[in-house]
Structures are given as C-alpha cells and as structure tokens.
C-alpha positions in Angstrom: 186.7 -85.1 400.9 184.0 -84.5 398.4 184.1 -86.7 395.3 185.3 -85.1 392.1 182.2 -84.2 390.1 184.1 -84.3 386.8 185.1 -87.9 387.5 181.5 -88.9 387.9 180.3 -87.5 384.6 179.0 -89.9 382.0 181.8 -89.7 379.5 181.2 -91.1 376.0 183.5 -90.8 373.1 183.9 -92.2 369.5 185.0 -95.8 369.2 187.9 -95.1 366.8 191.2 -94.7 368.5 194.8 -93.7 368.0 196.1 -92.2 364.8 192.8 -92.2 362.9 191.1 -90.3 365.7 194.1 -87.9 365.9 194.0 -87.1 362.2 190.3 -86.4 362.5 190.8 -83.7 365.1 189.3 -80.4 364.0 191.8 -77.5 363.7 191.2 -73.8 363.8 192.5 -72.4 360.5 194.9 -69.5 360.5 192.6 -67.6 358.2 190.1 -67.6 361.1 191.8 -65.4 363.6 189.1 -66.2 366.1 186.3 -68.6 366.6 183.6 -69.3 369.2 182.2 -72.5 370.5 178.8 -72.0 372.1 178.1 -74.2 375.2 174.6 -75.7 375.4 172.4 -74.4 378.1 172.7 -76.4 381.4 176.1 -77.9 380.5 178.9 -77.4 383.0 181.7 -79.6 381.7 183.2 -80.0 378.2 182.5 -83.7 378.0 179.1 -83.6 379.6 176.1 -85.2 377.9 173.9 -82.7 376.1 170.4 -83.6 377.1 168.9 -82.5 373.8 171.2 -84.7 371.7 172.0 -87.4 374.3 175.7 -87.1 373.2 178.7 -85.3 374.7 178.8 -81.8 373.3 182.6 -81.9 373.0 184.8 -85.0 372.5 188.1 -83.3 371.5 190.0 -80.1 372.2 190.2 -77.9 369.1 193.7 -78.2 367.6 196.4 -75.7 366.6 195.1 -72.6 368.4 195.1 -70.6 371.6 192.1 -72.2 373.4 190.4 -70.0 375.9 188.0 -72.2 377.9 186.9 -69.1 379.8 186.0 -71.1 383.0 188.3 -72.9 385.4 187.1 -76.4 386.5 185.2 -77.1 383.3 186.8 -80.5 382.7 189.0 -79.6 379.7 192.0 -81.4 380.9 189.9 -84.4 381.9 188.5 -84.4 378.4 192.0 -84.7 376.9 192.7 -87.5 379.3 189.5 -89.5 378.8 189.0 -89.4 375.0 190.6 -91.7 372.5 193.4 -89.4 371.2 197.0 -90.1 372.1 197.9 -87.1 374.1 200.8 -85.4 375.9 199.7 -82.7 378.4 202.4 -80.2 379.4 201.8 -78.5 382.7 203.7 -75.8 384.6 204.1 -77.5 388.0 204.8 -80.9 389.5 201.7 -80.6 391.7 199.5 -80.3 388.7 201.0 -83.3 387.1 200.6 -85.4 390.2 197.0 -84.1 390.6 196.2 -85.7 387.2 198.2 -88.9 387.6 199.1 -90.5 390.9 196.4 -88.7 392.9 193.5 -89.8 390.5 190.4 -91.3 392.1 189.7 -93.6 389.1 191.5 -96.4 387.3 192.6 -94.4 384.3 196.3 -94.8 383.7 198.1 -91.5 383.1 201.9 -91.4 383.3 203.3 -88.4 385.1 206.8 -87.2 384.0 208.7 -85.0 386.4 212.0 -85.1 388.3 212.8 -88.7 389.3 210.9 -90.4 386.4 213.4 -92.1 384.2 213.5 -92.6 380.4 212.8 -96.3 380.8 209.6 -95.5 382.8 208.4 -93.6 379.8 209.4 -96.3 377.3 207.7 -99.1 379.4 204.5 -97.1 379.6 204.4 -96.2 375.9 204.9 -99.8 374.9 202.1 -101.1 377.1 199.3 -98.5 376.9 197.0 -97.3 374.2 196.0 -94.6 373.7 199.0 -92.8 375.3 198.1 -90.4 378.1 201.2 -88.7 379.5 201.3 -85.6 381.7 204.6 -83.8 381.9 206.1 -80.7 383.4 207.2 -78.0 380.9 210.8 -78.8 381.6 210.2 -82.6 381.0 208.7 -82.3 377.5 211.9 -82.6 375.5 213.1 -85.7 377.3 209.7 -87.3 377.1 209.8 -86.8 373.3 213.3 -88.4 373.1 212.1 -91.4 375.2 209.0 -91.9 372.9 211.3 -91.8 369.9 213.4 -94.4 371.5 210.3 -96.5 372.0 209.6 -96.4 368.3 207.0 -93.6 368.2 206.9 -90.4 366.3 205.4 -88.1 368.9 205.2 -85.1 366.5 202.8 -87.1 364.2 201.4 -89.7 366.5 200.3 -87.6 369.5 198.4 -84.5 370.3 200.2 -81.9 372.4 198.1 -79.9 374.9 200.1 -77.1 376.6 197.9 -76.4 379.7 197.8 -73.1 381.6 199.8 -71.5 378.8 199.6 -68.0 380.5 202.3 -69.4 382.9 204.7 -69.4 379.9 204.5 -65.7 379.9 204.3 -65.1 383.7 207.5 -67.2 384.3 209.3 -66.3 381.1 212.0 -64.2 382.7 213.3 -66.8 385.2 212.4 -70.0 383.3 213.6 -68.7 379.9 215.5 -71.8 378.8 212.8 -74.3 379.7 210.1 -72.3 378.0 212.2 -71.7 374.9 212.8 -75.4 374.7 209.1 -76.2 375.1 208.1 -73.7 372.4 210.6 -75.1 370.0 209.4 -78.7 370.5 205.7 -77.7 370.4 206.2 -76.0 367.0 207.2 -79.4 365.5 203.8 -81.1 366.4 201.2 -81.5 363.7 198.5 -81.1 366.3 199.1 -78.8 369.3 197.0 -76.5 371.4 197.7 -73.9 374.1 194.9 -73.9 376.7 194.0 -71.6 379.6 190.9 -70.1 381.2 192.9 -66.9 381.8 194.7 -65.7 378.7 197.0 -62.7 379.0 196.2 -59.5 377.2 196.6 -60.0 373.4 199.3 -57.4 373.0 201.5 -59.2 375.4 201.2 -62.8 374.0 204.6 -64.4 373.4 206.0 -63.7 370.0 206.2 -67.4 369.2 202.4 -67.8 369.7 201.0 -64.6 368.1 200.4 -66.4 364.8 197.9 -68.9 366.3 194.2 -68.2 366.0 192.1 -67.9 369.1 189.2 -70.2 369.9 187.1 -69.6 373.0 184.0 -71.1 374.6 181.0 -68.9 375.1 179.3 -70.1 378.3 175.6 -69.1 378.7 176.1 -68.6 382.5 179.4 -67.7 384.2 179.3 -67.6 388.0 179.6 -64.1 389.4 182.6 -63.7 391.7 182.4 -61.1 394.4 185.6 -59.7 395.9 185.8 -58.3 399.4 188.7 -56.0 399.2 190.5 -55.5 402.5 193.4 -53.0 402.5 195.7 -53.1 405.5 199.3 -52.1 406.2 200.0 -55.4 407.9 198.5 -58.3 405.8 200.1 -61.0 408.0 198.6 -59.6 411.2 195.1 -59.4 409.6 195.4 -63.1 408.5 196.5 -64.0 412.1 193.3 -62.5 413.5 191.1 -64.4 411.0 192.9 -67.7 411.8 192.4 -67.1 415.6 188.7 -66.3 415.1 188.1 -69.6 413.3 190.0 -71.6 415.9 188.9 -69.8 419.1 185.2 -69.6 418.3 185.1 -73.1 416.9 183.7 -71.9 413.6 182.9 -74.5 410.8 184.8 -72.6 408.2 188.2 -73.7 406.9 190.6 -71.0 405.6 192.4 -71.5 402.3 195.1 -68.8 402.1 196.8 -68.3 398.7 200.0 -66.3 399.1 203.3 -66.7 397.2 205.6 -66.5 400.2 206.7 -69.3 402.5 208.1 -66.7 404.8 204.6 -65.2 405.1 203.1 -68.6 406.0 205.8 -69.1 408.7 205.2 -65.7 410.2 201.4 -66.3 410.4 201.9 -69.8 411.8 204.2 -68.4 414.6 202.1 -65.3 415.4 198.8 -67.2 415.5 200.5 -70.1 417.4 199.1 -72.7 415.0 199.8 -76.3 415.7 200.8 -78.8 413.0 197.5 -80.5 413.3 195.7 -77.2 412.4 197.8 -76.4 409.3 198.3 -77.7 405.8 201.1 -76.1 403.7 201.4 -76.7 400.0 204.4 -75.3 398.2 207.2 -76.4 395.8 209.1 -79.6 396.6 211.2 -79.6 393.5 215.0 -79.8 393.9 216.5 -77.2 396.2 213.2 -75.4 396.5 211.8 -78.2 398.5 214.7 -78.3 401.0 214.7 -74.5 401.4 210.9 -74.3 401.9 211.0 -77.1 404.5 213.8 -75.4 406.3 211.8 -72.1 406.4 208.7 -73.9 407.7 210.5 -76.1 410.3 210.4 -79.8 410.6 207.1 -79.8 412.5 205.2 -78.5 409.4 205.6 -81.0 406.6 204.9 -79.8 403.0 201.7 -81.4 401.8 199.9 -82.0 398.5 196.8 -80.3 397.2 194.9 -83.6 397.4 195.7 -84.1 401.2 192.7 -83.7 403.5 192.0 -80.1 404.3 192.7 -78.7 407.7 191.4 -75.6 409.5 194.1 -73.4 408.0 195.5 -74.2 404.6 198.3 -72.3 402.8 199.2 -72.4 399.1 202.0 -70.9 397.1 202.1 -70.3 393.3 202.6 -74.1 392.8 198.8 -74.4 393.4 197.6 -71.2 391.8 196.8 -72.9 388.5 195.0 -76.2 387.7 194.8 -77.8 391.2 191.4 -79.0 392.3 190.6 -78.5 396.0 187.4 -79.8 397.5 186.0 -78.3 400.7 182.3 -77.4 401.2 183.3 -75.1 404.1 186.3 -73.6 402.4 186.8 -69.9 402.2 189.4 -68.4 399.8 191.8 -65.6 401.0 194.2 -64.1 398.5 197.1 -62.1 400.0 199.1 -59.5 398.1 201.8 -57.8 400.2 202.8 -54.5 398.5 206.3 -54.8 400.0 206.9 -58.2 398.4 206.6 -58.0 394.6 206.4 -61.8 394.2 203.1 -61.8 396.1 201.5 -59.3 393.7 199.2 -61.1 391.3 198.2 -60.3 387.7 194.5 -59.8 387.9 193.7 -61.3 384.5 195.6 -64.5 385.1 196.8 -65.7 388.5 194.1 -63.9 390.5 191.4 -65.4 388.4 192.9 -68.8 388.5 193.0 -68.8 392.3 189.3 -67.9 392.4 188.6 -71.2 390.7 190.6 -73.5 392.9 187.9 -74.4 395.5 185.5 -76.5 393.4 182.5 -77.2 395.7 182.6 -74.6 398.4 179.4 -72.9 399.4 181.5 -69.7 399.5 182.9 -70.3 396.0 181.6 -67.0 394.6 183.0 -64.9 397.5 186.7 -64.1 397.7 188.5 -62.1 400.4 191.5 -60.2 398.9 193.8 -58.9 401.6 196.4 -56.5 400.3 198.7 -53.6 401.0 199.6 -50.9 398.5 203.1 -50.7 397.0 205.6 -48.2 398.3 207.4 -47.8 395.0 208.0 -44.3 393.7 205.2 -42.6 391.8 207.4 -40.4 389.7 207.0 -42.5 386.6 203.6 -43.3 385.2 202.6 -46.5 383.4 202.3 -44.6 380.1 205.7 -43.1 380.5 207.3 -46.5 381.2 205.5 -48.2 378.3 206.7 -45.4 375.9 210.3 -45.6 377.3 210.4 -49.5 377.0 209.1 -49.4 373.4 211.8 -46.8 372.5 214.5 -49.0 374.0 213.2 -52.0 372.2 213.0 -50.1 368.9 216.6 -49.0 369.3 217.6 -52.6 370.1 215.9 -53.9 367.0 217.6 -51.2 364.8 221.0 -52.0 366.3 220.6 -55.7 365.8 219.4 -55.3 362.2 222.4 -53.2 361.5 224.9 -55.7 362.9 223.2 -58.7 361.4 223.3 -57.2 357.9 227.1 -57.3 358.0 228.9 -60.1 356.2 229.5 -63.2 358.4 233.2 -62.5 358.7 232.7 -58.8 359.6 229.9 -59.7 361.9 231.8 -62.2 363.9 234.8 -59.8 364.2 232.5 -57.0 365.3 230.6 -59.1 367.9 233.9 -60.3 369.4 234.8 -56.6 370.0 231.5 -55.6 371.7 232.2 -55.5 375.4 228.6 -54.8 376.4 225.2 -55.7 375.1 221.8 -54.8 376.6 221.2 -58.2 378.2 217.6 -57.3 378.9 216.5 -57.6 375.3 219.5 -58.5 373.2 221.7 -61.6 373.2 224.2 -63.2 370.9 223.1 -66.5 369.3 224.9 -68.3 366.5 227.0 -65.1 365.8 223.9 -63.0 365.4 222.1 -60.5 367.6 218.7 -61.7 368.7 216.1 -59.3 370.2 213.7 -60.8 372.6 210.5 -58.8 372.6 209.0 -61.1 375.2 211.3 -59.7 377.8 210.2 -56.1 377.0 206.6 -57.1 377.4 207.5 -58.8 380.7 209.0 -55.5 381.9 205.8 -53.6 381.0 203.5 -56.1 382.7 205.6 -56.3 385.9 205.7 -52.5 386.1 201.9 -52.4 385.6 201.4 -54.9 388.4 203.9 -53.6 390.9 203.9 -49.9 390.3 200.4 -49.2 388.9 197.7 -51.7 389.8 198.7 -52.2 393.4 199.7 -48.5 393.9 196.2 -47.3 394.8 192.9 -48.8 395.8 191.3 -47.1 392.8 193.7 -48.7 390.3 193.2 -52.1 391.9 189.5 -51.8 391.8 189.5 -50.6 388.2 191.6 -53.6 387.2 189.3 -56.1 389.0 186.2 -54.6 387.5 187.8 -54.6 384.0 188.2 -58.4 384.5 184.6 -58.9 385.4 184.7 -58.9 389.2 182.1 -57.4 391.5 183.9 -55.5 394.1 182.7 -54.9 397.6 184.9 -52.7 399.8 184.1 -53.5 403.4 185.1 -50.7 405.7 183.8 -52.3 408.9 187.1 -54.1 409.5 188.9 -50.8 409.6 186.3 -49.2 411.8 186.2 -52.2 414.2 190.0 -52.2 414.4 189.9 -48.6 415.4 187.2 -48.8 418.1 188.5 -52.1 419.4 192.1 -51.1 419.7 191.7 -47.5 420.9 189.1 -46.1 423.3 189.5 -42.6 421.9 189.6 -43.7 418.3 188.7 -40.9 415.8 185.9 -42.3 413.6 183.4 -40.0 412.0 179.7 -40.3 412.6 179.1 -40.5 408.9 181.4 -43.6 408.5 179.9 -45.3 411.5 176.3 -44.6 410.4 176.9 -45.7 406.8 178.5 -48.9 407.9 175.7 -49.6 410.3 173.3 -49.1 407.5 175.2 -51.3 405.1 175.4 -54.1 407.7 171.7 -53.9 408.3 170.6 -53.8 404.7 173.0 -56.1 402.8 173.3 -59.8 402.5 176.2 -61.0 404.6 179.3 -61.6 402.6 181.5 -64.2 404.2 182.8 -63.0 407.5 183.9 -64.6 410.7 181.6 -62.3 412.5 177.9 -61.8 411.8 176.5 -58.5 410.6 174.3 -58.4 413.8 177.3 -58.9 416.0 179.2 -56.1 414.3 176.1 -53.8 414.6 175.9 -54.6 418.3 179.5 -53.6 418.8 178.9 -50.2 417.1 175.7 -49.7 419.0 177.4 -50.3 422.4 180.1 -47.8 421.9 178.1 -45.3 419.8 174.5 -45.5 420.8 173.5 -42.4 418.8 174.2 -44.4 415.6 171.6 -47.0 416.5 169.1 -44.5 417.8 169.4 -42.3 414.6 169.1 -45.3 412.4 166.0 -46.8 414.1 164.1 -43.5 414.9 165.1 -41.2 412.0 166.0 -43.6 409.2 168.8 -43.2 406.6 167.1 -40.7 404.4 166.5 -38.3 407.2 170.0 -38.6 408.6 171.4 -37.9 405.1 169.1 -34.9 404.8 170.6 -33.6 408.1 174.0 -34.1 406.5 175.1 -36.4 409.3 175.4 -33.4 411.6 175.4 -34.7 415.2 173.9 -31.6 416.7 171.1 -31.5 414.1 170.4 -35.2 414.6 170.2 -34.9 418.4 167.7 -32.0 418.0 165.6 -34.0 415.6 165.5 -36.9 418.0 164.6 -34.6 420.8 161.7 -33.2 418.8 160.2 -36.6 418.5 160.5 -37.5 422.2 157.2 -37.7 424.2 158.4 -35.1 426.7 157.3 -31.6 428.0 158.1 -28.8 425.6 160.3 -26.9 428.0 162.3 -30.1 428.6 162.9 -30.4 424.8 163.8 -26.7 424.6 166.5 -27.1 427.3 167.9 -30.3 425.7 168.1 -28.7 422.3 169.8 -25.6 423.8 172.3 -27.8 425.4 173.3 -29.3 422.1 173.6 -25.8 420.6 175.4 -23.5 423.2 178.5 -24.1 425.2 178.2 -23.1 428.9 180.6 -20.6 430.5 181.4 -19.2 427.1 180.2 -15.7 425.8 177.5 -16.0 423.1 176.5 -13.0 421.0 172.9 -12.0 421.7 172.1 -12.0 418.0 173.2 -15.7 417.8 171.2 -16.6 420.9 168.1 -15.0 419.4 168.5 -16.8 416.0 169.2 -20.2 417.5 166.3 -19.9 419.9 164.0 -19.0 417.0 165.2 -22.1 415.1 164.4 -24.3 418.1 161.0 -22.7 418.5 160.2 -23.3 414.9 161.4 -26.9 415.0 159.1 -27.6 418.0 156.2 -25.8 416.4 156.1 -23.0 419.1 154.3 -19.9 417.7 156.5 -17.4 419.5 159.0 -14.8 418.5 162.3 -15.6 420.2 164.2 -13.1 422.4 167.7 -13.5 423.8 166.3 -12.8 427.2 164.3 -16.0 427.0 167.5 -17.8 428.2 166.8 -16.5 431.7 163.8 -18.8 432.0 166.0 -21.9 432.0 169.6 -20.7 433.0 171.5 -18.5 435.3 172.9 -16.0 432.8 175.1 -12.9 433.0 175.5 -10.1 430.5 178.9 -9.5 429.1 180.5 -7.2 426.4 183.7 -8.9 425.3 185.6 -8.0 422.1 184.9 -10.4 419.3 187.0 -9.9 416.2 188.1 -6.5 417.5 184.5 -5.3 418.1 182.7 -4.9 421.5 179.8 -7.3 421.3 176.8 -7.7 423.5 176.9 -11.3 424.8 175.2 -13.7 427.2 177.1 -16.3 429.2 175.3 -19.3 430.6 176.6 -19.9 434.1 174.5 -23.0 435.0 171.0 -24.7 434.6 168.0 -23.6 436.5 165.8 -26.3 438.2 162.8 -27.0 436.1 159.7 -28.4 437.8 158.1 -31.4 436.2 
C-alpha cells in the first residue's frame, strides 16, 4: 500500500494550545455572506508549507461557516487533527471514523466514538490527552458531549466542532431524521463550529437550520480535470462481470474499484463472474443489523472488509465509503454504477458522484472515471418543473394551515389537534402541541425526483448534469458496437457508426480500457474490411464528403486502383446495378455517364454500352403503371486481361 502523502507533509503549527488557540480561531462573519481563501500556487494540502513564506498557508479551519474546500483529499480533516485546537470531528459513517483513528499510520492519538465505545472510554481519553482530538459518528455526538461534561469539560466553549461531509446531512435526512436533528441542535450550542465538504449541495436546498451560515470556499489555482467515460447499458451487472473477467483472464495489472450502493449487485457480479474470495474485497456497512444482513447476503466466504485493507483485483464499495475514505492503489480504476431500476444506486452528481471521483488518491487513472448506468423506467408524464411547482404549492398550503392552527389559544389548539385524525406526515408533524412544517423534507422530495426521474431518465439529461458540475464527458460507443458484432454475426451496425468509431480509436488518446485501441480497431477491420480500407486510402474528410455512402465509397476506391480501365468500369457497374433486375435505359445511361466522368473517360455514354461487358436482354415492363424501356443484366461477359 502506498504511504499516505498527507501524513508525510511537514506540518508546523503555532505553539499556543488549547483554549487560547481556540479563541483565536478566525470566524466568517454573518455580514459576509461569502468569502474566498486563495490557495498559493503549487500547494496541494491545506497545511502544506508555502515555499514563499516557509510557513503553512493554513493552520486552522475557518469557524462558524459552511466551508467548501472544493477539492477532496486536500488534507482538511488532517489539519483539524494535527493542529493545536481541541476538536470534535463529526462524521457520517463508522468507516470514516475508523479511517481517521484506529487505522492511522502515525502515532497521533485520536479517539473514535461509535457503537461499542463506552462513556468511560471518552472520559478516560479526555482526562489524559491534550489537545482533545475526538472523531465521532453523527449519531454519537450527543453522548460524546455528555461524557465530556461528566469529565469536567464544557465542550460547547472548550472545543471546536467540525461537521465533516455535511452534504450527507441532507442526503440522508429522510431516513436519519432524528439523528440529524439531534446533531444540528447540539451543533447550534457551540461557540465555534463549522460544516465542511468538498461537494456542497445546491444553495436553494441547504437545510433550513444552516441557511443563516455564511459560505467560505477555497479557490485552488489548479483543479484536476476529471474525464467521465459514460457507458449506458440495459444490464449494468453483466457489463461489470465482463470487465472483471477481462482483468482476471488476461492477467492485466489493473485493479477495479467498483462503487455501487447495493450489496445485492455485488453478490450478483461475484456469482456471475465466478470470483473467488481471494480476488474480491467488499466494503459495506457493519453497523448493527446492517452488518449481519450484509454478511448474510454476501455469504460467509466473502467477509466484509475495511477501506484500509490491502486492495485486491476486484474491490466493491457501498455508500459507507463514498465520502471521506482514502484508498491508495496506483493501478486502481474507478467504476461508478447506477442502476436505473434501483433508486438507491442513483447518485446526486453534485455530491456523491463527485465524492467517489476523489476516493482513489494516487492512481495513475485518477482523472478517468467509468460511469456504468441504465436509464430509469419511471413515467415521463410529470416534468421536473411540474413536480417542483406542485411541491411548493403543497408546502405553502402546509405552512398556511400550520400558521392558522398555531395562532389559536393553547387550550383551543390542544383541543383542535386532538381531534385531527390525519396530518400530512410528509411535511407537517405535531411537536409540543404545535404544528411544525419541515421544509427540508420538501426539498428532499424535489432532489430525489430530480435524480430518479429527471437526471437519469435520458443520456442527455445525465450528460448536462455532469457538464454543469465541471466534468468532461466522453461517450464511448465502441462497447455497444463491439457487443453487437461479437454477439451476433448478422448484427445491424451502420457503416457511419463503424467508421466514426474507427476514426476515434485511431486519433484519440486511449481512455482507460481493458482493451487497447489498436485491438478494437483490428476487430472492426477483420469483420468490416471496407472500414479500414476507406480510412487508410480515402481519409476521414473524403468519406464524410461522400456522406458515408457505401456504394460511392467503393467506386471512389476503385477509381484509385492501379487496374485496367475496363476492369474499373465493370467493378463500378457491379456496385451500381443489380443483376437479373430490369433497369430503365435512362438510368443505365445516366449512371454509365457518371462512371465515365469519375474515371476521366472522354466519352458520351449510351445504354447499349452495357453489351460490351454483360449479356443483356431488352425488356419493357410496366414501372409505376407505365411501359418502360429497360435492360436486364443476365450475367458477366469474360474480359481478357
């Protein structure tokens, strides 16, 4: 495993520690709705030494704001761990907490709090370590605070709270509602608190509890370009199976890292590809019942691993590793899978998708992502705009209704609420004998609709969303073409598609593929030799000028052959006229004249010229109800060389 580059940085921070350093932390004022921190040229990590000043360009995380670090893997969490400020870091998943605590490669003591860690463990750590560095799951923050209070600390005043990957608060709000509400309530009590992510959600959908916070973001002089190879298929699992078998059967050096939020999908691929336990690493949730259920689905032969475990040829990750986990593999290739039939595998492009793109830290293919997806099958009768308008209308009605009820006297309100048999549970609930409207849930509905029924509904929608978020999209069609010509001898593939793909493979830098461009060109050439011949002898511009017309291309190729003129004439006639079929004399004359002109023959064409090269008979069939003078080619005449 490659050594963590962040861990090897020369970290240097102020000598002052604890409360004094905490109080000196800079805060982004509410009057400044947004601020920008410009990263020095050549700096990759937040705590990295600036060569011009010989000092770290950042020593603390800006406080009391929504902090957009813009780039995954920039060492922001490490900065919070390594500086002198007492810090609690709240993270969405156990795997992230363990990644920053028990799986560290250095001797920095960071306590991880998750299921199984007791209150006394927290107390013992707090009383024996300074400055405090505690990483907790979202769910564990309230009990961590209680334990610190028992140990004699005032965490709200004495520690800095960093809520990491805060976009997860929104993405999981609907099914982790209680835990998130508790975290937000506790976070609001801290004198110094920051919500950090590299992938903020759209501003209009920010949780209501966070909309008052100013935004602080880093402006990096150079952000790595990420290219997406978009691969649409009706059977994502079967496509992944083929890629797995290529790596294993051909002995390729690449290791596949497949991010898909479905253990069932992983099991299906494992079975269909006949993968052995030695070939596979699976990382998914191990918390509570989830761990037992996931292990049962995978089977006892495929134990659930950790992100820090050594990589294998085939590596699977569910959403537990989509954010924050550092994976090191120089030969690692990232596959993101979105199954249109399983909504929980469809990813928000601005957050989860972007997070996954940053998981492999040191791969030579870091800037190249393969996105395998199928479009959704949901009804198209309701547009995104219609759904947004309808949701806002329902929300407005809920607010109006709640306001009306809440304005009643307490006695009347309690009596009224007791008689209400039904409340719109989506957005309205009873709390302390008042109606509370949760706008966050309405925003969740809109975003989920956008993902499931809009973004993944068509290739165009998905491409637009990827490009809106700064990705370079490359749609590779060769996979579809190769599937057709490999699986069916009589596959219907247009000459234009074949030629354009052959041209692209010849002229573009190979994006990661388990087959080389030359190999793919060779496969096309063997089955469709005219494609190769046209490309090499005519060139792309000429083929395009001929409008990809096979007959015109063959005639053009024949013109250029070093062969006798009459031989060329016969060959060109054969590509023009069908034998044993009546051909109007006027058409024969016109086509022969075109052939003569193409070959530079200074001669006026006559229909009777056909008799020089073919056995011909005269016929007068009715064509479109009219008797027409025609010629029918019976067979070729022998032509002496």
